[in-house]
C-alpha positions in Angstrom: 161.8 63.1 -121.1 158.0 63.4 -120.2 157.6 59.4 -119.8 160.5 59.6 -117.2 158.7 62.1 -115.0 155.5 60.1 -115.2 157.3 57.0 -114.1 158.8 59.1 -111.3 155.5 60.4 -110.2 153.8 56.9 -110.4 156.3 55.2 -108.3 156.3 58.1 -105.7 152.8 58.1 -105.5 152.5 54.1 -104.9 155.5 54.3 -102.2 153.3 57.4 -100.6 150.2 55.3 -100.8 152.0 52.0 -99.5 153.5 54.2 -96.5 150.0 55.9 -95.9 148.3 52.3 -96.0 151.0 51.1 -93.1 150.2 54.0 -91.0 146.7 54.0 -91.4 146.7 50.4 -90.7 148.9 50.5 -87.2 148.0 53.8 -86.0 144.8 54.8 -87.3 142.8 52.9 -84.7 144.6 54.8 -82.2 144.3 58.3 -84.0 140.6 57.7 -84.5 139.3 56.0 -81.5 142.3 56.7 -79.1 140.5 58.0 -76.1 138.2 54.9 -76.1 141.2 52.4 -76.6 143.0 53.8 -73.7 139.9 53.9 -71.6 140.4 51.2 -68.9 136.7 50.4 -68.5 136.7 49.5 -72.3 140.0 47.5 -72.0 138.3 44.2 -73.1 136.7 45.8 -76.2 139.9 47.6 -77.5 141.1 44.5 -79.3 137.7 44.5 -81.2 137.6 48.2 -82.0 141.2 48.0 -83.3 140.6 44.7 -85.4 137.4 46.5 -86.7 139.2 49.8 -87.6 141.9 47.7 -89.6 139.3 45.6 -91.0 137.7 48.5 -92.6 140.7 50.2 -93.6 141.7 46.9 -95.4 138.2 47.1 -97.0 138.5 50.3 -98.2 141.7 49.5 -99.6 140.5 46.7 -101.4 137.6 48.5 -102.8 140.0 51.3 -104.2 142.3 48.6 -105.5 139.2 46.8 -107.2 138.0 50.3 -108.5 141.5 50.9 -109.9 141.6 47.5 -111.4 138.4 48.2 -113.1 139.4 51.5 -114.2 142.5 50.2 -115.6 140.4 47.2 -117.4 137.9 50.1 -118.9 140.9 51.9 -120.2 142.5 48.8 -122.0 139.3 47.9 -123.3 138.8 50.9 -124.7 142.2 51.1 -126.2 141.6 47.6 -127.3 138.5 48.8 -129.1 140.1 52.0 -130.6 143.1 49.8 -131.8 140.5 47.0 -133.1 138.7 50.0 -135.1 141.9 51.2 -136.4 142.6 47.7 -137.5 139.4 47.4 -139.2 140.1 50.8 -141.0 143.5 49.5 -142.2 141.9 46.3 -143.2 139.0 48.5 -145.4 141.4 50.6 -146.8 143.6 47.5 -148.1 140.6 46.0 -149.4 139.7 49.3 -151.4 143.2 49.2 -152.4 143.2 45.5 -153.5 139.9 46.2 -155.3 141.5 49.1 -157.0 144.5 47.2 -158.2 142.3 44.2 -159.2 140.0 46.6 -161.3 143.8 48.2 -162.8 144.9 44.8 -163.4 141.5 43.6 -165.1 141.7 47.0 -166.9 145.1 46.2 -168.2 144.5 42.7 -168.9 141.7 43.6 -171.2 143.5 46.3 -172.9 146.5 43.9 -173.5 144.1 41.3 -174.8 142.2 43.9 -177.1 145.9 45.2 -178.3 146.8 41.7 -178.9 143.5 40.8 -180.5 144.1 44.3 -182.9 147.7 43.1 -183.4 146.6 39.7 -184.5 143.4 40.9 -186.7 146.1 43.2 -188.3 148.4 40.3 -189.3 145.5 38.4 -190.7 144.6 41.2 -192.4 148.0 41.5 -194.3 148.0 37.9 -194.7 144.6 38.1 -196.4 145.6 40.9 -198.8 148.9 39.4 -199.6 146.9 35.9 -200.3 144.2 38.0 -202.7 147.4 39.4 -204.2 148.9 35.9 -205.1 145.2 35.0 -206.5 145.1 37.5 -209.0 148.9 37.0 -210.1 149.3 35.6 -213.5 151.9 32.7 -212.1 149.9 29.4 -211.3 152.3 28.8 -208.5 151.7 32.2 -207.0 148.0 31.4 -207.3 148.3 28.0 -205.7 150.3 29.6 -202.7 147.4 32.5 -202.3 144.9 29.5 -202.1 146.8 27.7 -199.7 147.4 30.8 -197.5 143.8 31.3 -197.5 143.2 28.0 -196.1 145.7 28.6 -193.4 143.7 32.0 -192.6 140.6 30.0 -192.4 141.9 27.5 -190.1 143.6 30.3 -188.0 140.8 32.6 -187.7 137.3 31.5 -187.1 136.3 35.2 -187.5 137.3 35.1 -191.2 135.8 31.7 -192.0 132.8 32.8 -194.0 134.7 35.4 -195.9 137.3 32.8 -197.1 134.9 30.3 -198.1 133.0 32.9 -200.2 136.3 34.3 -201.8 137.1 30.5 -202.9 133.5 29.9 -204.1 133.9 33.1 -205.9 137.4 32.1 -207.3 135.9 28.9 -208.6 132.8 30.5 -210.2 135.4 32.9 -211.9 137.7 30.4 -213.3 135.4 27.5 -214.0 132.4 29.0 -215.6 129.8 26.9 -217.4 129.4 27.5 -221.1 126.4 28.0 -222.6 126.7 24.5 -224.2 127.5 23.1 -220.9 131.0 22.5 -221.5 133.6 23.8 -219.2 136.7 26.2 -220.1 139.4 24.3 -221.9 142.6 23.3 -220.2 144.8 21.8 -222.6 146.9 19.7 -219.9 143.9 17.8 -218.8 142.0 16.5 -221.6 139.1 13.8 -220.8 139.6 12.0 -224.4 136.0 12.3 -225.2 134.5 13.0 -229.0 135.8 16.3 -230.4 132.0 17.7 -230.6 131.8 17.1 -226.7 135.0 17.8 -225.9 135.1 18.5 -222.0 138.2 18.9 -219.8 138.6 18.5 -216.0 139.0 22.0 -213.9 142.4 24.0 -214.1 145.1 22.6 -211.2 144.0 26.0 -209.1 140.5 25.5 -209.6 141.2 21.9 -208.4 143.1 23.2 -205.2 140.2 25.6 -204.5 137.9 22.7 -204.6 140.1 20.6 -202.4 140.3 23.5 -199.7 136.9 24.3 -199.8 136.0 20.7 -199.3 138.0 20.0 -196.2 137.4 23.6 -194.7 136.9 23.1 -190.3 133.5 21.8 -189.5 132.1 25.1 -188.2 128.4 26.5 -187.8 127.8 28.1 -191.2 124.7 30.0 -191.6 125.2 30.7 -195.4 125.2 28.4 -198.3 128.4 27.5 -200.4 127.4 28.9 -204.0 129.3 26.7 -206.6 126.3 27.1 -208.8 126.9 27.2 -212.7 130.4 26.0 -213.0 132.0 23.2 -214.6 133.5 20.8 -212.6 133.9 17.7 -214.6 136.1 15.1 -213.2 136.5 16.8 -209.9 138.1 15.0 -207.3 136.2 15.6 -204.2 136.2 12.6 -202.0 134.8 13.4 -198.5 133.9 17.0 -199.3 132.0 19.1 -197.2 129.1 20.6 -199.3 126.1 20.7 -197.0 123.4 23.0 -198.1 125.7 24.0 -201.1 123.9 25.8 -204.1 125.1 23.4 -206.9 122.3 24.7 -209.5 123.4 23.7 -212.7 126.9 22.5 -211.9 128.7 19.9 -214.1 129.8 17.3 -212.0 130.0 14.9 -214.7 132.7 11.8 -213.9 133.4 13.5 -210.6 134.7 11.5 -207.5 131.9 12.6 -204.9 132.5 9.2 -202.9 131.7 9.7 -199.3 131.1 13.6 -199.7 128.3 15.2 -197.4 125.8 16.7 -199.6 122.8 17.2 -197.1 120.5 19.7 -197.9 122.3 20.5 -201.2 120.4 21.8 -204.5 121.5 20.1 -207.3 118.8 21.4 -209.4 119.6 21.1 -213.1 123.2 19.7 -211.8 125.0 17.1 -214.4 126.0 14.2 -212.1 126.1 11.7 -215.0 129.1 8.9 -214.5 129.8 10.8 -211.3 130.9 8.7 -208.1 128.3 8.9 -205.1 129.6 5.9 -203.2 129.0 6.3 -199.6 128.0 9.9 -200.0 125.3 11.6 -197.9 122.6 13.4 -200.0 119.6 13.5 -197.2 117.4 16.4 -197.7 119.1 17.1 -201.2 117.1 18.5 -204.1 117.7 17.0 -207.5 115.3 18.6 -209.8 116.0 18.1 -213.3 119.0 16.7 -212.6 121.2 14.2 -215.1 121.9 11.0 -213.3 122.8 8.9 -216.1 125.3 6.1 -215.0 125.7 7.6 -211.6 127.0 5.6 -209.1 124.9 5.4 -206.0 126.3 2.4 -204.0 125.2 3.1 -200.5 124.5 6.6 -200.9 122.0 7.8 -198.2 119.2 9.1 -199.9 116.9 9.5 -196.9 114.6 12.6 -197.6 116.1 13.1 -201.1 113.8 14.8 -203.7 113.8 13.4 -207.2 112.0 15.5 -209.8 111.9 15.3 -213.3 115.5 13.8 -213.1 117.1 12.5 -216.1 118.8 8.9 -216.7 117.8 7.6 -213.3 117.0 4.0 -213.3 115.3 1.2 -210.8 119.2 -0.4 -211.3 120.9 2.6 -210.7 118.7 3.2 -207.5 118.8 -0.4 -205.8 122.4 0.0 -204.4 121.4 2.9 -202.5 120.2 3.5 -199.0 116.2 4.2 -199.6 113.6 5.1 -197.1 109.9 6.0 -197.3 110.9 9.6 -197.0 112.9 9.4 -200.3 110.7 11.3 -202.8 110.8 9.5 -206.2 109.2 9.8 -209.4 106.1 7.6 -209.5 107.2 5.2 -212.2 110.1 4.4 -209.8 108.6 4.9 -206.4 105.8 2.3 -207.6 108.3 -0.4 -208.7 108.0 -3.3 -206.7 112.0 -3.7 -206.3 112.3 -0.4 -205.0 109.4 -0.7 -202.7 111.5 -4.3 -201.3 114.7 -2.0 -201.3 112.9 0.4 -199.0 111.6 -2.3 -196.9 115.2 -3.9 -196.5 116.7 -0.6 -195.8 114.4 0.4 -193.1 114.4 -3.1 -191.6 118.2 -3.0 -191.4 118.1 0.6 -189.9 115.5 -0.8 -187.4 117.6 -3.9 -186.6 120.7 -1.7 -186.1 118.8 0.5 -183.6 117.5 -2.5 -181.6 121.0 -3.9 -181.5 122.1 -0.5 -180.4 119.6 -0.4 -177.8 120.1 -4.0 -176.7 123.8 -3.5 -176.0 122.8 -0.5 -173.8 120.3 -2.5 -171.9 122.8 -5.2 -171.5 125.4 -2.6 -170.1 122.9 -1.4 -167.8 122.2 -5.0 -166.8 125.5 -5.7 -166.1 125.9 -4.4 -162.4 123.0 -6.4 -161.4 124.4 -9.7 -162.8 127.9 -9.0 -161.0 125.5 -8.5 -158.1 123.7 -11.8 -158.5 126.8 -13.7 -158.9 128.5 -12.4 -155.9 125.3 -13.5 -154.2 125.6 -17.0 -155.3 129.3 -17.3 -154.3 128.3 -16.1 -150.9 125.5 -18.4 -150.6 128.0 -21.3 -151.5 130.5 -20.0 -148.7 127.7 -19.7 -146.2 
């Protein structure tokens, strides 16, 4: 109702102003300067007076219109500024709401992730408890199931890697202890056929399974040392096993298969490696102190930085097939042998040739683009 009244007043005012302008334009000069216009003596100037007055009226009207337009422009600009401020407020409010929504989403996501981790850790814990129960069961199959369940846990959960390795090592130490006489616990199923007074047996099946799981564990950074000290692992099958930095003090690994095994930095002090197969094994930095190396197979075994001290059964003939270097710490009677020195020079020469070949190949690959460029240049010369 009010808007209709305003429109009516606006139209009425506009009509009245128009009528007033027309009246002022037509009869204004007569009303203002009527006496002079009617004077016969000023007849020639009457038209000038009328034109001047009408021009003044038009100029005043134009000024009023311009003033009105300026006022309307100011009002529109003010309205636009108010709308812009309101829009900016709404945008800021929307941004704050979006930030709050993001924060709530991040909080919910972190909470869900934490809950998922707790659930997964709970499941792993349950699986771990069940595996430990199986390890302590009387049946061999249950024990094997517990071992392979621990392997699955170790692969699935990096956080439990160290714990599972420690459990496996403790299981091996408990089930394959080294007797005072240096012989392992008897397992009637797997005799070696040795003499009765020196009768030794390969580890039990569950011990072999634990060794297999331990040897093929996932490659991860380990700040601890695998402790298999004082264990009877005669005849153990450990090809390609990962036993880096392992504590193998006093372990019986006679007749064991350690081909391609990784024993870098391992402590083999007082260990029995007689008749063990170390073909292609990596013993860089390992310590062999008072170690029995009788009839050991060292073909292509990397002995770079390996320490031999008071070892037994180690001969020049057994060392010649190995990969020796000047950093291999051998007893004086072996290190001063001319055949050993020749073998060291041969291995270091082969190693240097291998590095040179690798560097040469890299250099040729780097030079190949320039060679192609020269070929292209020669082709261009031919055609030009």
